[in-house]
MDTraj code that builds the backbone (N, CA, C; nanometers):
import mdtraj as md
import numpy as np

residues = "LYS ASN GLU ASN THR TYR LEU TYR SER LEU SER CYS GLY ALA GLU LYS ASP GLU ALA ILE PHE GLY PHE ILE SER ASN SER PHE LYS ASP ALA PHE ASN PRO VAL ILE ALA SER THR ALA ALA ILE GLY LEU ILE TRP LEU PRO GLY MET MET THR GLY GLN ILE LEU GLY GLY SER ASP PRO PHE THR ALA ILE LYS TYR GLN ILE VAL ILE VAL SER ALA ILE PHE ALA GLY SER VAL LEU THR VAL TYR LEU THR ILE SER ILE ALA LYS LYS ILE ALA PHE ASP ASN TRP GLY ILE ILE ARG LYS GLU ILE TYR LYS LYS".split()
xyz = np.array([
    [0.0824, -0.1198, 0.0000],
    [0.0000, 0.0000, 0.0000],
    [0.0864, 0.1257, 0.0000],
    [0.1876, 0.1307, 0.0885],
    [0.2732, 0.2500, 0.0947],
    [0.3540, 0.2676, -0.0329],
    [0.3995, 0.1560, -0.0895],
    [0.4748, 0.1656, -0.2139],
    [0.3851, 0.2169, -0.3268],
    [0.2616, 0.1716, -0.3289],
    [0.1680, 0.2190, -0.4311],
    [0.1413, 0.3686, -0.4162],
    [0.1290, 0.4150, -0.2932],
    [0.1095, 0.5587, -0.2693],
    [0.2294, 0.6377, -0.3192],
    [0.3477, 0.5876, -0.2913],
    [0.4704, 0.6528, -0.3369],
    [0.4764, 0.6560, -0.4892],
    [0.4508, 0.5411, -0.5530],
    [0.4562, 0.5345, -0.6988],
    [0.3479, 0.6212, -0.7628],
    [0.2326, 0.6285, -0.6994],
    [0.1260, 0.7151, -0.7507],
    [0.1701, 0.8617, -0.7473],
    [0.2336, 0.9012, -0.6384],
    [0.2828, 1.0389, -0.6287],
    [0.3860, 1.0680, -0.7375],
    [0.4748, 0.9710, -0.7619],
    [0.5732, 0.9892, -0.8685],
    [0.5061, 1.0010, -1.0051],
    [0.4048, 0.9178, -1.0283],
    [0.3379, 0.9196, -1.1590],
    [0.2576, 1.0481, -1.1801],
    [0.2223, 1.1140, -1.0717],
    [0.1501, 1.2423, -1.0831],
    [0.2453, 1.3604, -1.0996],
    [0.3753, 1.3335, -1.1041],
    [0.4716, 1.4390, -1.1297],
    [0.5494, 1.4866, -1.0092],
    [0.5336, 1.4220, -0.8957],
    [0.6072, 1.4641, -0.7765],
    [0.7533, 1.4205, -0.7872],
    [0.8409, 1.5007, -0.7320],
    [0.9810, 1.4613, -0.7206],
    [0.9919, 1.3568, -0.6102],
    [1.1062, 1.2866, -0.6070],
    [1.1244, 1.1817, -0.5065],
    [1.1092, 1.2373, -0.3652],
    [1.1699, 1.3522, -0.3388],
    [1.1620, 1.4102, -0.2041],
    [1.0191, 1.4496, -0.1666],
    [0.9431, 1.4964, -0.2644],
    [0.8029, 1.5312, -0.2387],
    [0.7202, 1.4060, -0.2116],
    [0.7493, 1.2991, -0.2858],
    [0.6716, 1.1760, -0.2724],
    [0.6975, 1.1049, -0.1395],
    [0.8186, 1.1191, -0.0854],
    [0.8489, 1.0491, 0.0397],
    [0.8387, 1.1395, 0.1624],
    [0.7986, 1.2638, 0.1433],
    [0.7921, 1.3567, 0.2564],
    [0.7027, 1.3048, 0.3689],
    [0.5850, 1.2549, 0.3373],
    [0.4942, 1.2036, 0.4402],
    [0.5523, 1.0851, 0.5148],
    [0.6227, 0.9983, 0.4423],
    [0.6843, 0.8818, 0.5060],
    [0.7973, 0.9237, 0.5992],
    [0.8755, 1.0219, 0.5570],
    [0.9852, 1.0701, 0.6408],
    [0.9312, 1.1409, 0.7639],
    [0.8253, 1.2171, 0.7458],
    [0.7627, 1.2856, 0.8589],
    [0.7142, 1.1844, 0.9621],
    [0.6487, 1.0787, 0.9166],
    [0.6033, 0.9738, 1.0089],
    [0.7210, 0.9021, 1.0743],
    [0.8298, 0.8843, 0.9994],
    [0.9485, 0.8191, 1.0552],
    [1.0083, 0.9016, 1.1682],
    [1.0152, 1.0341, 1.1480],
    [1.0667, 1.1202, 1.2543],
    [0.9779, 1.1130, 1.3787],
    [0.8472, 1.1163, 1.3589],
    [0.7563, 1.1081, 1.4733],
    [0.7744, 0.9763, 1.5481],
    [0.7816, 0.8657, 1.4734],
    [0.7980, 0.7348, 1.5365],
    [0.9331, 0.7223, 1.6060],
    [1.0358, 0.7820, 1.5483],
    [1.1692, 0.7724, 1.6074],
    [1.1834, 0.8595, 1.7315],
    [1.1133, 0.9729, 1.7355],
    [1.1299, 1.0635, 1.8484],
    [1.0427, 1.0305, 1.9678],
    [0.9419, 0.9485, 1.9521],
    [0.8600, 0.9108, 2.0680],
    [0.9435, 0.8457, 2.1785],
    [1.0283, 0.7448, 2.1489],
    [1.1112, 0.6895, 2.2556],
    [1.2160, 0.7875, 2.3079],
    [1.2665, 0.8749, 2.2203],
    [1.3673, 0.9724, 2.2637],
    [1.3064, 1.0697, 2.3641],
    [1.1865, 1.1153, 2.3351],
    [1.1192, 1.2082, 2.4266],
    [1.0844, 1.1376, 2.5571],
    [1.0419, 1.0122, 2.5495],
    [1.0108, 0.9359, 2.6713],
    [1.1356, 0.9145, 2.7565],
    [1.2478, 0.8846, 2.6916],
    [1.3707, 0.8647, 2.7696],
    [1.4206, 0.9963, 2.8273],
    [1.3980, 1.1071, 2.7568],
    [1.4358, 1.2378, 2.8109],
    [1.3555, 1.2688, 2.9366],
    [1.2281, 1.2336, 2.9351],
    [1.1462, 1.2532, 3.0553],
    [1.1954, 1.1642, 3.1692],
    [1.2363, 1.0412, 3.1370],
    [1.2879, 0.9513, 3.2404],
    [1.4199, 1.0028, 3.2959],
    [1.5012, 1.0636, 3.2098],
    [1.6274, 1.1208, 3.2570],
    [1.5988, 1.2281, 3.3614],
    [1.4989, 1.3102, 3.3355],
    [1.4648, 1.4162, 3.4302],
    [1.4126, 1.3618, 3.5615],
    [1.3451, 1.2479, 3.5571],
    [1.2891, 1.1926, 3.6798],
    [1.3877, 1.1062, 3.7565],
    [1.4743, 1.0355, 3.6874],
    [1.5600, 0.9375, 3.7532],
    [1.7015, 0.9897, 3.7732],
    [1.7634, 1.0402, 3.6679],
    [1.9026, 1.0811, 3.6784],
    [1.9200, 1.2139, 3.7480],
    [1.8223, 1.3016, 3.7359],
    [1.8355, 1.4348, 3.7923],
    [1.8623, 1.4325, 3.9419],
    [1.7822, 1.3615, 4.0234],
    [1.8119, 1.3630, 4.1673],
    [1.9477, 1.3028, 4.2014],
    [1.9854, 1.1934, 4.1345],
    [2.1145, 1.1313, 4.1641],
    [2.2309, 1.2190, 4.1256],
    [2.2228, 1.2799, 4.0099],
    [2.3309, 1.3664, 3.9642],
    [2.3413, 1.4911, 4.0517],
    [2.2267, 1.5503, 4.0804],
    [2.2291, 1.6712, 4.1620],
    [2.2763, 1.6412, 4.3035],
    [2.2312, 1.5293, 4.3584],
    [2.2753, 1.4928, 4.4935],
    [2.4257, 1.4730, 4.4968],
    [2.4795, 1.4042, 4.3955],
    [2.6240, 1.3822, 4.3905],
    [2.7011, 1.5126, 4.3792],
    [2.6513, 1.6026, 4.2975],
    [2.7221, 1.7305, 4.2828],
    [2.7105, 1.8154, 4.4087],
    [2.5926, 1.8152, 4.4689],
    [2.5752, 1.8959, 4.5906],
    [2.6593, 1.8391, 4.7049],
    [2.6615, 1.7050, 4.7190],
    [2.7461, 1.6438, 4.8216],
    [2.8943, 1.6678, 4.7939],
    [2.9276, 1.6852, 4.6675],
    [3.0661, 1.7144, 4.6309],
    [3.1028, 1.8608, 4.6507],
    [3.0043, 1.9435, 4.6902],
    [3.0331, 2.0833, 4.7199],
    [2.9941, 2.1791, 4.6091],
    [2.9254, 2.1312, 4.5082],
    [2.8867, 2.2184, 4.3970],
    [2.7613, 2.2976, 4.4323],
    [2.7462, 2.4110, 4.3664],
    [2.6282, 2.4934, 4.3830],
    [2.5086, 2.4238, 4.3160],
    [2.3891, 2.4223, 4.3792],
    [2.2724, 2.3564, 4.3173],
    [2.2370, 2.4120, 4.1792],
    [2.2522, 2.5425, 4.1596],
    [2.2214, 2.5997, 4.0281],
    [2.3205, 2.5517, 3.9219],
    [2.4435, 2.5303, 3.9612],
    [2.5424, 2.4750, 3.8687],
    [2.5059, 2.3314, 3.8322],
    [2.4594, 2.2557, 3.9305],
    [2.4172, 2.1178, 3.9051],
    [2.2986, 2.1147, 3.8083],
    [2.2057, 2.2071, 3.8237],
    [2.0906, 2.2149, 3.7328],
    [2.1372, 2.2494, 3.5919],
    [2.2308, 2.3428, 3.5806],
    [2.2816, 2.3802, 3.4484],
    [2.3496, 2.2619, 3.3795],
    [2.4295, 2.1863, 3.4560],
    [2.4941, 2.0685, 3.3987],
    [2.3907, 1.9669, 3.3511],
    [2.2871, 1.9472, 3.4289],
    [2.1834, 1.8509, 3.3922],
    [2.1132, 1.8936, 3.2637],
    [2.0827, 2.0223, 3.2522],
    [2.0171, 2.0722, 3.1317],
    [2.1071, 2.0526, 3.0100],
    [2.2353, 2.0791, 3.0243],
    [2.3291, 2.0621, 2.9132],
    [2.3382, 1.9155, 2.8727],
    [2.3441, 1.8257, 2.9695],
    [2.3558, 1.6831, 2.9392],
    [2.2301, 1.6319, 2.8700],
    [2.1128, 1.6677, 2.9195],
    [1.9875, 1.6232, 2.8581],
    [1.9753, 1.6813, 2.7172],
    [2.0133, 1.8058, 2.6986],
    [2.0088, 1.8676, 2.5657],
    [2.1052, 1.7986, 2.4692],
    [2.2240, 1.7639, 2.5166],
    [2.3221, 1.6962, 2.4319],
    [2.2738, 1.5569, 2.3924],
    [2.2120, 1.4856, 2.4845],
    [2.1585, 1.3526, 2.4533],
    [2.0469, 1.3641, 2.3496],
    [1.9583, 1.4608, 2.3667],
    [1.8492, 1.4790, 2.2715],
    [1.9028, 1.5207, 2.1344],
    [1.9984, 1.6128, 2.1319],
    [2.0557, 1.6576, 2.0043],
    [2.1272, 1.5426, 1.9333],
    [2.1954, 1.4588, 2.0087],
    [2.2603, 1.3419, 1.9492],
    [2.1601, 1.2454, 1.8895],
    [2.0484, 1.2275, 1.9566],
    [1.9438, 1.1404, 1.9049],
    [1.8821, 1.1975, 1.7778],
    [1.8573, 1.3271, 1.7767],
    [1.8012, 1.3923, 1.6575],
    [1.8978, 1.3785, 1.5403],
    [2.0247, 1.4025, 1.5637],
    [2.1245, 1.3919, 1.4581],
    [2.1342, 1.2490, 1.4053],
    [2.1289, 1.1519, 1.4942],
    [2.1348, 1.0114, 1.4532],
    [2.0169, 0.9742, 1.3647],
    [1.8969, 1.0144, 1.4036],
    [1.7776, 0.9842, 1.3229],
    [1.7872, 1.0528, 1.1873],
    [1.8278, 1.1779, 1.1856],
    [1.8391, 1.2515, 1.0591],
    [1.9402, 1.1856, 0.9650],
    [2.0581, 1.1507, 1.0168],
    [2.1601, 1.0886, 0.9334],
    [2.1159, 0.9517, 0.8834],
    [2.0499, 0.8749, 0.9686],
    [2.0024, 0.7427, 0.9276],
    [1.9014, 0.7531, 0.8144],
    [1.8077, 0.8439, 0.8266],
    [1.7068, 0.8611, 0.7215],
    [1.7711, 0.9145, 0.5941],
    [1.8650, 1.0062, 0.6061],
    [1.9319, 1.0609, 0.4875],
    [2.0106, 0.9537, 0.4130],
    [2.0822, 0.8704, 0.4871],
    [2.1597, 0.7635, 0.4235],
    [2.0663, 0.6598, 0.3622],
    [1.9592, 0.6264, 0.4328],
    [1.8637, 0.5292, 0.3792],
    [1.7970, 0.5811, 0.2526],
    [1.7719, 0.7109, 0.2460],
    [1.7131, 0.7712, 0.1261],
    [1.8041, 0.7526, 0.0052],
    [1.9331, 0.7641, 0.0255],
    [2.0267, 0.7507, -0.0852],
    [2.0449, 0.6055, -0.1281],
    [2.0345, 0.5132, -0.0334],
    [2.0590, 0.3725, -0.0634],
    [1.9340, 0.3030, -0.1169],
    [1.8172, 0.3406, -0.0688],
    [1.6950, 0.2645, -0.0954],
    [1.6332, 0.2901, -0.2322],
    [1.6792, 0.3897, -0.3058],
    [1.6180, 0.4244, -0.4342],
    [1.7216, 0.4183, -0.5458],
    [1.6746, 0.3793, -0.6668],
    [1.7646, 0.3803, -0.7817],
    [1.7665, 0.5193, -0.8453],
    [1.8288, 0.5291, -0.9618],
    [1.8432, 0.6604, -1.0272],
    [1.7105, 0.7206, -1.0713],
    [1.6077, 0.6387, -1.0892],
    [1.4774, 0.6868, -1.1347],
    [1.3797, 0.7082, -1.0197],
    [1.4257, 0.6889, -0.8963],
    [1.3393, 0.7089, -0.7808],
    [1.2557, 0.5883, -0.7444],
    [1.2847, 0.4730, -0.8032],
    [1.2104, 0.3507, -0.7741],
    [1.2792, 0.2790, -0.6575],
    [1.1991, 0.2217, -0.5692],
    [1.2527, 0.1526, -0.4517],
    [1.3291, 0.0284, -0.4949],
    [1.4509, 0.0138, -0.4458],
    [1.5343, -0.1033, -0.4762],
    [1.4971, -0.2154, -0.3811],
    [1.4197, -0.3103, -0.4291],
    [1.3713, -0.4188, -0.3438],
    [1.4786, -0.5205, -0.3102],
    [1.5850, -0.5271, -0.3890],
    [1.6890, -0.6265, -0.3649],
    [1.7714, -0.5990, -0.2385],
    [1.7624, -0.4800, -0.1840],
    [1.8409, -0.4506, -0.0632],
    [1.7683, -0.4925, 0.0645],
    [1.6416, -0.5292, 0.0532],
    [1.5634, -0.5680, 0.1710],
    [1.5595, -0.7196, 0.1841],
    [1.5654, -0.7666, 0.3068],
    [1.5545, -0.9102, 0.3321],
    [1.4090, -0.9517, 0.3221],
    [1.3895, -1.0754, 0.2803],
    [1.2514, -1.1254, 0.2706],
    [1.2122, -1.1976, 0.3960],
])
top = md.Topology()
chain = top.add_chain()
for i, resn in enumerate(residues, 1):
    res = top.add_residue(resn, chain, resSeq=i)
    for name in ("N", "CA", "C"):
        top.add_atom(name, md.element.get_by_symbol(name[0]), res)
traj = md.Trajectory(xyz[None], top)
């Protein structure tokens, strides 16, 4: 069904990027759901342990909060970059020169 939708878009004159835009959008949404859930878990689980360790080590609580925000942001940015690069590489590998899906690269 999805392949037919893609091929229909191509036959109506859409470029490859236009035809796969909806699929890529759904891929980003599906990929970021676990990332956002793990980011929330980081705030609930790691935050008290990290802050307690820094405060017991003599650090200022506001400094501990800043470090936590930087770490959570870096983890999220790394996840976003990984998803983007994976989709970009898959886009280049999965299609031939005419924009047709290369079925031989997929396992049956």
